[in-house]
N, C-alpha and C positions, 0 to 999 in steps of 0.2 A: 504493500500500500504506500501511498504518497506520504512524505513528510512535509509539513508546512512550516517554513521558517519566517519569522516576523522580525524585521530589523527595527530597532528603536535607536535613533542616532543622537540621543541627547545625553550629556554628562554634566554633572555639577562643576567639574574641573577637568582639564585635560592632563592626563598622566604624561610624564615626560618621556616615556618609552613607547607610547601607544602609536600604532600605525593603522588602526582601524578607521572605518568611515564613520566619523562622529563630529559633533560640535557642541558648543556650550548650550545649556538649557535655555530655551526661549518659550515662555508660557503661551504667548499668542500663537507662535508657530506650531507649538505642540498640538493645540486644539485643531488647527487646520490640517495638521499632519494625520491625526487620528481619523478625521473625516475622509481624507484621501486614502488612507490605508484600508478602511472598511470598504470604500468604493472599489479599490483594486482587487481585494479579496473576492468580492461578489462577482466582479467581471471575470476574474480568473476561473472561478467555479463554473461559470457559464461556458467559457472556452473549453475547460477540461472535459465537459460532457461530450464534445463533438470532435475535438482535434487535439493533437499534441504540439502543434506549432506555436511559436511565440508571437507570430505576426497575424494571428487570427483577427478578423474584423467582425463587426455586427452582421455584415452581409453573409459571412460564413454560417452564423447561427441561423439566420433566416433561411438560408439554403437547406439546412438540415431538416426544416419542416416540410420541404417540398418532396412528395413521394418520387422516388427514382424509378419505380417500376409499378406496374398495375397491381401486383400482389403485395405491395407495401401495406402493412397493417398498423393499427393503433399501437400495438405492442412494439413494433419496430421503432416508432417515433418515441415512445416512452423509454425504450432501451437507449436510444441515442442521447436522451437528456437525463439519464440516471446520473446523479452526482458521482464524481470520482471519489474513490475510497481513500481515506487518510487515517493514520493511527498515531501520529505524533504532531505536536505543535511546539515550536521552540522560539521563545522570545529572547533574542540576542541583541548585542549593542556594541558601543554605547552602554547605557545603564537603564534597562527596561523597568527597573523598580522605581524610576522617577515618574512613570505614568501612574495615574490614580487607579485604584482597584476597579472602579466603575469603568474606566477606559479599557483595562485588560478584559473585563467581563464582556464589554461591547465587541472587542476584537475576537474573542473566543466564540461569541454568538455568531459573528459574521462567518467564521470558519465553519461552524456547525450548519449554518443555513446554506452555504455555498458548496460544501463537501459532505460526503457520507463519513462523518468522523466516528471511529470505532468507540463503543462504550468503554473499552479498557484503554483509552488513549493515554499517552504520556504527554503531559503539558508542563514544559520546563520554563522557568523564569530565572534569568540571570539577575543577581542583586548585589549591590555593594553594601557592606556592613553599616555605613553611616546613613543609608537611605531607607532603612527599615525600622519598624518597631513591632512589638508583638501584635498590637491591634491591626496594624497595616498588613502584616503577614497573614493574620487570620482572615482579613478581607480578601487578600489574594487567593487564599484557599477557597473561599466561597465563590470567587470569580471563576474557578475551574482549574487553577494551577495545582498540580499534585507533585511537582518535583522542583526543588530549589537549588540553584547553582550559585554559591557565594564566592565572590572574588576576594579572597583573603590575601593571597600572594606571599605573605610572610608572617611569621609569628615573632618577629623581632622589630621593635619600634624604630631602631636606627635604620634598618633596611626599608621600612615603609616610608620613612622620611626621604631617603635617597630616591625612591620611586615616585615621590610627590603624591602619595596616596593620602586621602583625607581621613581615614580611620586609624585607630590605634589597635594594638593587640587586644586590650581589654574589650574594646568595642566589637572586635571580630568574635571573641568568645561569647560576648553577650548576645550578638546576633544569632549565633548558632543555638543558644539556649532559648531565645525567643521563637526561633523557627520550630523547635521541638514543641514548645508550649502551644504554638499556634496549630499544631497537628501535622506538621510535615514529617513523614516517615521515609522519604526518599530525598536525601540531602547530599549534594556534591560540593566539594571545596576545590578551589583553584590555588595552586602554589607555583612560585617561580624560583628556579635555581640558577646558579652562575650569575648572581647579582654582583654589582660593583662592590669590591672589598669583602665579599663573602667567602668564608673558608668552608671546608668540608664539614667541620664540626658544627659551625653555625647553621648551615643548611639542614643538617640532621636534627637540630633543635626544632626547626619548623616542622619537619616530618613527624617527629615524636609528638609535638603539640597537636598536630592534626589527628594522629592516631588516637590520642587521648579523648578527642571529641567524638569518636566512633561514627564517622560519616559512612554512608552507603557507597560513596563514590569519591574518587580523587582524580583531578587532572593536574599533571606536573609538567610544566613547560620550562624549557631552557631559554633564558633571555637572549633575544637577538637585538643588538643595538643598530637601529637603522641609521643610515647616513644623515637623514634629515630630521631625526628625532632630537628634541632638546636635551635628552639624557646624554647624548654624545658630547655636547658642549659642556654640560655639567661635569661630566667625567674629566674632561680636559682641564677645566678650571680648578677642580678640587683635587686633581691628580689621583682620581680613583682608577683602579684597574680591576679586570676580571682575573680569576685564578687561572693557572696554566691548564691546558687542555686535559692533561692527565688527571688533575683534580676535578675537572668537570665530569670526566668519565666516572671517577670514583663517587661523586655525588649521585649520579644516576644509578649506578649499580647498587650502591649501599642502600639507597632509598627503596629500590624495588625489593631488595631482600627483606628489609624491615617491614615493608607493607605486606609482603606475602606472608611473613610470619604472623602478622596481625589479622590475617584472614581476608585481606584485600588482594584479589587475584589480578595480575596484569593481563589485560586482553588486547591492548593496543600500545603502540610505542609510548604514548604519554598518558595512558589512562589505566586505572585499576578500579575494581569494584567488588563488592560482596556478591555471592552467588545470586543470580536473578536480578541484579541491579545495574547491568551494563546500560549505557545510554542508548536507548532504542533509536532515538533520532540520529545521533552521530554515526551509528553503525550503518545507516543508509549511505553515508558518504564513502564508506570503506568497503561496501559490499555490492557495488554496482546498482544501488537503489536509485529511486527517483524522488525529487522534491521540487516544490515551488517556493520561491523566495519573494517576500513582499516588503516594500519599503525601499528607500534609496540605497543603491549599491548592492541590493540582494541578488544572489545568483540562483538560477533554476536549471534543472536537468530533467527532461522528459522526452521519451520516444526518440532518443538519439539526437535531440536538439538541446543546445545549451545557450543560455543568454543571461544577461545581467540587466538590472535596472539602472537608469541614470543615477549618478552618484550624489548630485546636489540635492539636499533636502528641499530647498525652495523651488528648484526646477521640477522636482518630483511632484510636489503639491500642485504647482501651477499646471503641469501637463496632465495630471490625473483630472484636475478640475475642468480642463478644456476637452477631455476625452481623447487627448493625443496619446500616441504610443510612447511608452516609457522604456521599452526594450532596446538595448544596444548590444553590440558585439554578439549578434545571433550567429551561431555556428551549427551546422549539421555535421555530425561525426560519421566517418566511415565505419564499417564493422571492425576493421583493423584498429582504428583509433579507439573505439570503445573497448575492444579486448585489451589493448595496451594499458588503458587507464584502469580497467578492472584489475588487471594483474598488479599494476603498480600500487594501487590503494590497498588491495588485499594483503600485500606483503607487510603492511603496517600492523596487521593483526597477528596475535599469537596463534590463532587457528590456521593461518596461512591459506594456501590454495589447494584445492582438490585437483590434482593433475589428471584425473580420469574424467572430470566433468566436461561435458560437451557445450560448446557455445550455441545458444539457442536464439540469440537476437542479433 
């Protein structure tokens, strides 16, 4: 089934290492953005009933109602407009937890009205510790969110300051406790390793602190310092450096060993989970799945076609409002390209590749 990705491009502050499609929070723009997002989701649901192409127009939908043969039945037309099935919704960003719970509920409802969303759907919301409270988290639960991904990044305050994060270690721990109190039973934490001035032992402090909070899932990322990121200049001014490559390797290997011992099984290069708690949405990216992305800069893959939305939030809102196409970089993959991508992404998984499987698409 499809995965539905919803991009929320707003942040309270821009972290000095971030290279994602995001901007500072703008309350007025946010309201118009949510309206545009709901409109895009509903239009995409209509397209998904009849075609897999990104450049479908309303004329294509009208054409689907015209019987192609004398023996076309009402059942044929109903089948053509049966909503596409989906079983995951993922709110990424940016900082999705800056949206109001009522806005998250409205977006989830739009997904439900446009797609045949499975009753056992996985609905993930990314959140930063400083942007949530127990009451707010409980409201997100009522809005339909059943999986929370908290961007902790580090359990050392000095490292959080170097990354220009807004929260403290105490606030991160409190956010996890509030999530549990609000009823979240599927909780993921993000951590970053190979930070400026970080030693192996300091990194493992964060790993052990995360283990102590007993999350169902952990994502561990190695910091990449992008050439245009403010962190690069910060490191030059403060004369911060990253540990040698051998230490970075030790950080990774030792962390995976400790997490495995704590019952968190590695299933992908950067992800570990308790049994039955792998990220169902992210697995679509690594197992030749299909997904539709909504919002500025979001990527989609369906039926051998890939495309992304225009990146500018303002342009996205304006173009959706005018009924103009927001799809850019539309590419139709050849069977060999699809196979190559499927092999490449599957190699990220511990499960690997079934060498006896036959290519069916």
